N, C-alpha and C positions, 0 to 999 in steps of 0.2 A: 468372373474368374478373378483370383486372387493374383495382384500384379507383380508377386514375387515366383508366381508358378509360370508366367509366360516365360517360353524359352529366351526368349531376345533378353529378357530382363535378367533371366539366370545368367546366361552366357556374359553380359557386360559386368555382373558383379564377379562372377570368376574369373573375370579377366581383369579388374582390376585386386582381387583378392591375391591371384596369381603374381601380379606383378609388383604387389609387395611383398610377398616373402621372398620373391628372387631380389629385391631391391634390399632388403633385412638383413640377407643373407653376406651382401655385400659391403653394407654400411651402418653405422648405428641408426637406430631408429630417430632419435632426436637432427639428425641430418637428412632426413628423407623429406621434402617438400611433396606438398599437393601436384606441382606442376610434375614432379620428377614421375609420379603414381600417374597421372592423366598420360604422360609421354608414354612410358613403359606400356601401358594397359591399350594404347593406343585407341583412344576414346577422347570426345571432346569435353571441353572442361564443362558446360552445361550436361551433358548426359555423366559425368562424373557426380556432380551434385544434386542429379535426379537421384541416384542411388545411395550416396552416403553426404554426410554433412563435411566430413574431412576425414583426416589420416587415421584420426583416433577410433574411428567409428570402421575402418577397414581393418585395423589391428583389432578390435573385438569381433570382426567378422570372421577374421582368419582363424582364430583362439574358439571361437564359439562349440568346436566339437572337442577340444581339448576343457573346456568350464563347465559344458553339461552335465556332462557325467560326475565332475566334481561336487558340483552343486547337488545335483542328486544324492550323491554319495553323504554329503554333510548332512541331510535331508533324514537319511537314513530309508531312502526310495532308488537305491541302485545296486545292480548284482555286483558279487567280486568279480565275476568275468566283465562285465562292462567295464569296471574300473582297471582291471587288469590289461583288456585290450587295448584302453587308452595310455595305458602306462607303458604299455609296452611299444607303441605307438610313439611317444615322447621319447623316448629313451633310444630309439633310432634316428631322430632328429634332437640330441639332446645339446648338441653345440647352438642350433638353431634356438632350445629353449632356454638355455642359460641364458642367451642372450637377451630374450625377451622377458624373463622374470628376473633379470637385473634395475636397479637403480629406478628411474621414473616410470618405464614400462611395467614394472614388477606390480607399482603401487596401483595403476590404471588396473591391471587387470584385476587384483586382487580387490579393489572396489568394484570393480562389473561383478565380481565371483559374489561379493557380500550382498550386494543389490540383487542379484539372481534367487541367491537364499533365502532373503529376506522378504523378497517377493512370495515365497511359497510357505513366508513360517504361518503359522497360526499362532496369533497371540497369545498369551499366558498369563492370568491375574499374578501379582506377586512376581512374575519372572523380570531379568534385567530387560532393556528398552529391546526391540526385535533388531535394531540397527546393530546394537554392541555385539548380541550372538552370534548374527549373521558374520560381520566383521571378524568374530574371535574363531568361527569354523573356518572362513577363507583364510586368514593369517595361518591356523594349524595346517591347513592342506597345503600351502602354497611353502610353507617353509619344509613340510616335510618333502615337497618334491624338489626344491631348490636343492637340498641338501643331497638329495639320490642322486640327482643328476649331477651334483659336482663329485661325489662318491666319496661324500664327509659322512654317510650314513649306506653302506654297501648293504643290500637284500635282492633276493628275486623279486619281480611284479607283484606276484601272489601275494606275499606278504606285504608288501606295501599297499598292496589295495585293502587287504583286513585292516590296516591303519587307518586310510582314507576312510574307511566307510565307520570305525571308530568315532570320526569325528562326531558322528550323530548324537553321541552322549553328551555334546555340549548344549543340545537341546531342552530347554525345560519338559520336565515331564506336565502332559495334559492333566 
């Protein structure tokens, strides 16, 4: 059995991610310590490190449901409905999203999104390096998302979903 499917493993990971989200609502990311996460989740230090290498990995686990549809959209492999639903979720939590997309955490998320895109890219002879292509798509998507949740570019989630899917045009043609 895959250890991630073990109910105890799932409960522990969920408890740590939930503790992270709760702490992130109350304080800046850079002030959250691993010890704070451990205490808030009610797990032991060694248990925490069995599941996560540190708070950056917890951050990435917390935002995986957002990054997955974005990566798929950048690759042209998501539906408009999937992206719209994710955007509606982000909009409902836009205060939290603003915090996570700002500064250093925003760059961590952009690098992770780019890595997710790059891992699924098919190298094309004569095209820019895959890392550059992936980073440009990730930067475009997260810039649109930042502007949208900040109210700088107002539009319905369905319209933004179309633009997120258009990032697939940044990929080289096979």
